[in-house]
C-alpha positions in Angstrom: 37.4 42.9 24.7 37.6 41.0 21.4 40.2 42.3 18.9 39.0 43.2 15.4 39.8 40.6 12.8 41.9 41.9 9.9 42.0 40.2 6.5 45.8 40.2 6.5 46.0 38.6 9.9 48.7 35.9 10.2 49.6 34.0 13.4 52.8 35.2 15.0 55.7 32.8 15.0 58.1 32.4 17.8 61.0 34.9 17.6 63.7 32.3 18.4 65.2 30.5 15.5 65.5 27.3 17.6 61.8 27.6 18.6 60.8 28.0 15.0 62.8 25.0 13.9 61.4 22.9 16.7 57.8 24.1 15.9 58.2 23.3 12.1 59.9 20.0 12.7 57.3 19.0 15.3 54.5 20.0 12.9 56.2 17.9 10.2 56.5 14.9 12.5 52.8 15.2 13.4 51.8 15.6 9.7 53.9 12.5 8.7 52.3 10.5 11.6 48.8 11.4 10.4 49.6 10.6 6.8 51.2 7.3 7.9 48.0 6.5 9.9 45.8 7.2 7.0 47.9 5.2 4.6 48.2 2.3 7.1 44.4 2.3 7.5 43.7 2.3 3.8 46.3 -0.4 3.2 45.0 -2.6 6.1 41.4 -2.1 4.8 42.5 -3.2 1.3 44.3 -6.3 2.7 41.3 -7.1 5.0 38.9 -6.8 2.1 41.0 -9.1 0.0 41.4 -11.7 2.8 37.8 -11.8 3.9 36.5 -11.8 0.3 38.6 -14.9 -0.2 37.3 -16.5 3.0 33.7 -15.8 2.0 34.3 -17.2 -1.5 35.9 -20.4 -0.1 33.1 -20.9 2.4 30.5 -20.6 -0.4 32.4 -23.1 -2.6 32.7 -25.5 0.3 28.9 -25.4 0.8 27.8 -25.8 -2.8 28.1 -29.7 -2.7 25.3 -29.9 -0.2 24.3 -29.1 3.3 25.5 -31.9 5.6 25.1 -30.6 9.1 27.5 -30.9 12.0 26.7 -31.7 15.7 25.3 -28.2 16.2 23.0 -28.3 13.2 25.1 -26.0 11.1 26.2 -26.8 7.5 29.6 -28.5 7.6 32.4 -26.2 6.4 30.9 -23.2 8.2 33.7 -21.5 10.3 33.3 -21.7 14.1 31.5 -18.7 15.7 34.7 -17.5 17.4 36.6 -17.6 14.1 34.1 -16.6 11.4 34.5 -12.9 12.1 30.7 -12.6 12.1 30.0 -14.3 8.8 26.4 -14.8 8.1 25.5 -17.9 5.9 22.1 -18.1 4.2 20.9 -20.8 1.8 17.9 -20.2 -0.5 16.1 -22.5 -2.9 15.8 -21.5 -6.5 12.2 -20.8 -5.7 13.2 -18.2 -3.2 12.6 -20.1 0.0 15.2 -19.6 2.7 16.1 -23.0 4.0 19.0 -22.1 6.3 20.5 -19.1 8.2 23.5 -19.3 10.4 22.3 -16.6 12.8 18.7 -16.2 13.9 17.4 -12.8 13.3 20.3 -11.9 11.0 18.5 -12.7 7.8 19.5 -10.6 4.8 17.4 -9.9 1.7 17.9 -12.3 -1.1 20.2 -11.0 -3.8 19.6 -11.7 -7.4 23.1 -10.5 -8.3 25.7 -13.3 -8.1 29.2 -12.7 -6.9 30.2 -9.8 -4.6 27.9 -6.9 -3.7 27.5 -4.3 -1.0 24.0 -4.6 0.6 22.6 -2.0 3.0 20.6 -3.7 5.8 19.7 -3.1 9.4 21.4 0.3 9.5 24.7 -0.8 8.2 26.3 -2.2 5.0 27.1 -5.9 4.4 29.5 -7.4 2.0 27.7 -10.3 0.4 29.0 -13.1 -1.9 26.3 -15.1 -3.7 26.8 -18.5 -5.4 24.1 -20.4 -7.3 24.0 -24.1 -7.7 21.5 -26.3 -9.5 19.1 -26.4 -6.6 20.0 -23.5 -4.4 21.6 -20.1 -3.8 24.3 -19.8 -1.2 25.0 -16.4 0.4 27.9 -15.5 2.7 27.8 -12.0 4.2 29.8 -9.9 6.6 29.3 -6.6 8.3 31.6 -4.0 6.8 32.1 -2.5 10.3 34.1 -5.6 11.2 36.6 -4.9 8.5 36.8 -1.2 9.4 37.4 -2.1 13.0 40.2 -4.5 12.1 41.8 -2.0 9.7 41.7 0.7 12.5 43.4 -1.6 14.9 46.1 -2.5 12.4 46.7 1.2 11.6 46.9 2.0 15.3 49.4 -0.8 15.9 51.6 0.6 13.1 51.3 4.1 14.5 51.7 3.3 18.2 55.5 3.1 18.0 55.7 6.6 16.5 53.4 7.9 19.2 55.4 6.3 22.0 58.7 7.5 20.5 57.5 11.0 19.7 58.7 12.5 23.0 62.2 10.9 22.5 62.2 12.2 18.9 61.2 15.7 20.0 64.0 15.6 22.6 66.5 14.5 20.1 65.4 17.2 17.6 65.6 19.8 20.4 69.2 18.7 21.3 70.3 18.7 17.7 68.9 22.2 17.1 70.5 23.5 20.3 73.9 22.1 19.4 73.6 23.5 15.9 72.8 27.0 17.2 75.6 27.0 19.7 77.9 29.0 17.3 75.1 31.6 16.8 74.9 32.0 20.6 78.7 32.3 20.8 78.8 35.1 18.2 75.9 36.8 19.9 77.5 36.7 23.3 80.8 37.9 21.9 79.2 40.9 20.3 77.1 41.6 23.4 80.2 41.8 25.6 82.1 44.2 23.4 82.7 47.8 24.1 81.4 50.4 21.5 84.9 51.1 20.2 85.8 47.5 19.8 85.4 46.8 16.1 87.7 43.8 15.8 86.6 41.0 13.4 84.5 38.2 14.7 86.2 34.8 14.6 84.7 32.3 12.1 86.4 29.3 13.6 84.0 26.5 14.3 81.1 28.2 12.5 79.0 26.1 10.1 79.3 26.8 6.4 75.9 28.5 6.3 77.0 31.1 8.9 80.5 31.9 7.7 79.3 34.2 4.8 77.1 36.1 7.2 79.9 36.6 9.7 82.4 37.5 7.0 80.0 40.2 5.7 79.7 41.4 9.3 83.5 41.6 9.6 83.6 43.5 6.4 81.1 46.0 7.7 83.0 46.3 11.0 86.2 47.0 8.9 84.4 49.7 7.0 83.0 51.2 10.1 86.5 51.2 11.7 87.9 52.9 8.6 85.2 55.6 8.7 85.7 56.0 12.4 89.4 56.5 12.0 88.9 58.9 9.1 86.5 60.9 11.2 89.0 61.0 14.1 91.7 62.2 11.8 89.4 64.7 10.2 88.3 66.2 13.5 91.9 66.4 14.7 93.1 68.1 11.4 90.1 70.4 11.4 90.7 71.4 15.0 94.4 72.1 14.2 93.6 74.1 11.0 90.9 76.2 12.7 93.2 77.2 15.5 95.2 79.5 13.3 92.4 81.5 11.6 90.6 81.9 15.0 93.8 83.1 16.6 94.2 85.6 13.7 90.6 86.8 14.1 91.2 87.4 17.8 94.4 89.3 17.1 92.8 91.4 14.4 89.9 92.2 16.8 92.5 93.4 19.4 94.2 95.6 16.8 90.8 97.1 15.9 90.1 97.9 19.5 93.5 99.6 19.9 93.4 101.5 16.7 94.6 105.1 17.4 92.8 106.9 14.6 90.2 106.4 11.9 92.6 105.3 9.2 94.1 102.5 11.4 90.6 101.5 12.4 89.5 101.2 8.8 92.6 99.1 8.0 91.9 96.9 11.0 88.3 96.4 10.0 89.3 95.5 6.5 91.8 92.9 7.8 89.1 91.5 10.2 86.6 91.2 7.3 89.1 89.4 5.2 90.0 87.1 8.1 86.3 86.3 8.7 85.9 85.6 4.9 88.9 83.2 5.0 87.5 81.4 8.1 84.1 81.1 6.5 85.6 79.6 3.4 87.6 77.2 5.5 84.5 76.1 7.3 82.6 75.6 4.1 85.3 73.5 2.6 85.5 71.4 5.8 81.8 70.8 5.7 82.0 69.9 2.0 84.8 67.5 2.6 83.0 65.9 5.5 79.9 65.4 3.3 81.8 63.8 0.5 83.8 61.5 2.8 80.6 60.4 4.6 79.2 59.2 1.3 76.6 62.0 0.8 77.2 61.8 -3.0 75.3 59.1 -4.9 77.2 56.2 -6.3 78.1 56.6 -9.9 76.1 53.5 -11.1 72.9 54.7 -9.5 73.0 58.4 -10.1 71.3 60.1 -13.0 73.3 61.3 -16.0 74.7 64.8 -15.8 75.2 66.8 -19.0 78.8 68.2 -18.7 78.4 71.2 -21.1 75.6 72.8 -19.1 77.5 72.2 -15.8 80.6 74.0 -17.2 78.6 76.9 -18.6 76.9 77.5 -15.3 80.2 77.3 -13.3 81.8 79.9 -15.7 78.8 82.2 -15.3 79.1 82.0 -11.5 82.7 83.2 -11.5 82.6 85.6 -14.3 82.3 88.7 -12.1 85.2 87.6 -9.8 87.4 86.8 -12.8 86.7 90.1 -14.4 87.5 91.9 -11.1 91.0 90.2 -11.1 91.5 90.7 -14.8 91.6 87.1 -15.8 90.5 85.6 -19.1 88.3 82.7 -18.1 86.2 80.7 -20.6 85.7 77.6 -22.6 88.8 76.0 -24.2 89.1 76.6 -28.0 89.4 72.9 -28.5 85.9 72.2 -27.1 83.1 71.5 -29.5 79.5 70.9 -28.7 79.6 67.6 -30.5 82.4 66.3 -28.1 80.4 67.1 -25.0 79.3 64.1 -23.0 77.2 63.1 -20.0 78.4 61.1 -16.9 76.5 59.2 -14.3 77.3 61.2 -11.1 75.7 63.5 -8.5 75.2 66.9 -10.2 75.7 68.8 -7.0 79.0 67.1 -6.2 80.3 67.7 -9.7 79.4 71.4 -9.3 81.4 71.5 -6.0 84.3 69.8 -7.8 84.3 72.3 -10.7 83.9 75.3 -8.3 86.9 74.2 -6.2 89.1 73.9 -9.4 88.0 77.3 -10.6 88.4 78.9 -7.2 92.0 77.6 -7.0 92.7 79.0 -10.5 91.3 82.4 -9.5 93.3 82.4 -6.3 96.7 81.4 -7.7 96.8 82.7 -11.3 98.3 86.2 -11.5 96.3 89.1 -12.8 96.1 89.1 -16.6 96.3 85.3 -16.7 94.1 82.8 -18.5 92.0 79.9 -17.3 90.4 77.5 -19.8 87.7 74.9 -19.1 86.8 72.2 -21.5 86.1 68.5 -22.2 87.7 65.9 -24.4 86.6 62.5 -25.5 88.6 59.8 -27.4 89.2 56.1 -27.4 91.0 56.2 -24.1 88.2 57.8 -22.2 86.4 61.1 -21.3 87.9 64.0 -19.5 86.9 67.3 -17.9 89.9 69.6 -18.2 90.7 72.8 -16.3 94.1 74.5 -17.1 95.6 77.8 -16.4 98.7 80.0 -17.0 99.6 80.2 -13.3 102.7 79.0 -11.5 101.6 75.4 -11.6 102.7 72.7 -9.2 106.0 71.0 -9.3 105.9 67.3 -10.3 107.4 66.2 -7.0 104.5 67.9 -5.1 101.5 66.8 -7.2 100.6 63.8 -5.1 101.4 65.6 -1.8 99.0 68.5 -2.5 96.1 66.0 -2.8 96.3 65.5 1.0 94.2 67.6 3.3 95.5 70.9 4.6 98.6 70.6 2.4 99.6 73.5 0.1 102.3 73.7 -2.6 105.4 75.6 -2.0 104.5 78.2 -4.7 101.2 78.8 -2.9 102.4 79.0 0.6 102.9 82.8 0.4 99.5 83.5 -1.0 96.6 84.3 1.3 93.2 82.6 1.4 94.2 79.0 0.8 93.4 76.2 3.2 94.8 73.1 1.4 91.4 71.5 1.1 90.3 72.3 -2.5 92.2 69.5 -4.3 91.4 67.0 -1.5 87.7 67.7 -2.0 88.1 67.3 -5.8 89.9 64.0 -5.4 87.2 62.6 -3.1 84.3 63.6 -5.4 86.2 62.3 -8.5 86.7 58.9 -6.8 83.0 58.7 -5.7 82.0 59.6 -9.3 84.0 56.7 -10.8 86.7 59.0 -12.2 90.4 59.6 -11.7 92.2 62.9 -10.8 95.3 63.7 -12.8 97.6 66.7 -12.3 100.2 67.7 -14.9 101.5 70.7 -16.8 99.3 72.5 -19.4 100.9 72.1 -22.8 99.3 75.3 -24.1 99.2 77.7 -21.1 102.2 76.5 -19.2 100.5 76.3 -15.8 98.6 73.6 -14.0 96.4 71.2 -15.9 93.7 69.3 -13.9 92.0 66.4 -15.7 89.0 64.4 -14.3 89.2 61.1 -16.3 86.2 58.8 -16.8 86.5 55.4 -18.6 85.0 55.2 -22.2 81.2 55.2 -22.3 
């Protein structure tokens, strides 16, 4: 069954790079040989025309003095039959009477045009040179097919060595291509024999200059995959370790609920179980958030759309207003903030919302009742900053870098319930992916912790 023809059809090329090179180089050799043959034919034809025109002209000049005949009855000066390349000599009187022809039955029409001319006769074209003397007109003619035949023979003789050497040339090209692609085959075999967990860099020794950048980029990719793989392993191990405690607590609380002797003990056990489930839920949510951020779910800062910071802060404050009121905290915009100082940053809006929510959750969790939490922004010549500060216990200077690690909590927070040690780790990951820097220090106005997310100047 014939396949339908598509307008965009293109012939399929061999998949192998070596086969493609051999095909293209072979096609180039054939094309060059054809062009060489055409040019050789045209050059030989031009040279043949020049040579034979000169011979015809000299023959006519030799006959203009008269027509003394040789032993065979031909005008003296006429080339022998085996050397004249089928020259035809005709002599006409000025009255138009043909008095001599070198070949019987090969007479050509009399030409009134003197000099060279191409005359069609007897199904072909003749090159004719006419010379007039006082008493006669001498014509020397030659069939153009003779010249074309000689030109083809000369072109073929020049092309014959290329044709004969073409197999050797193709073999040499194939050998050179195979030797040149040996490093590619080595890299392919090395990668094919590797185990899935083997992410060691590929050796660039002996590779050509054109391949080294490709292998170097491959090694860079393998290094990033190795780092991601190790981070995933560490994350799974840490998550498994951290989930063991809340799950064990839930199991213990369930046992207490089952053994409750009365309604009051049962209500207390149910309350503890609900709180434990809520803590486990929060821990799982933070683990998933951290996994998404470390896997690169957030957009890169340079390609993300601009996020207006003022609207983001106002939405976050509205979300926690009820929880802050229930604990008796004063949470709002900093008095130093002005609408004119608000700015936009190129970052993922959802990731920034997660960042701000984690900072506010930490503040709600660790600031005592009756405390204060301020959220604001600042912009000056040194850069732009999102600021969250509170009147809580803060974090000692010696622990500020340590608490940025996963599942690590400060000494002042170790006795408080509900923390998992993931909030600031998530904040740091989002800040780095947003092109910002996380800075922890002491609030100069509230006395507690001040968290700044610093972006470079716009």
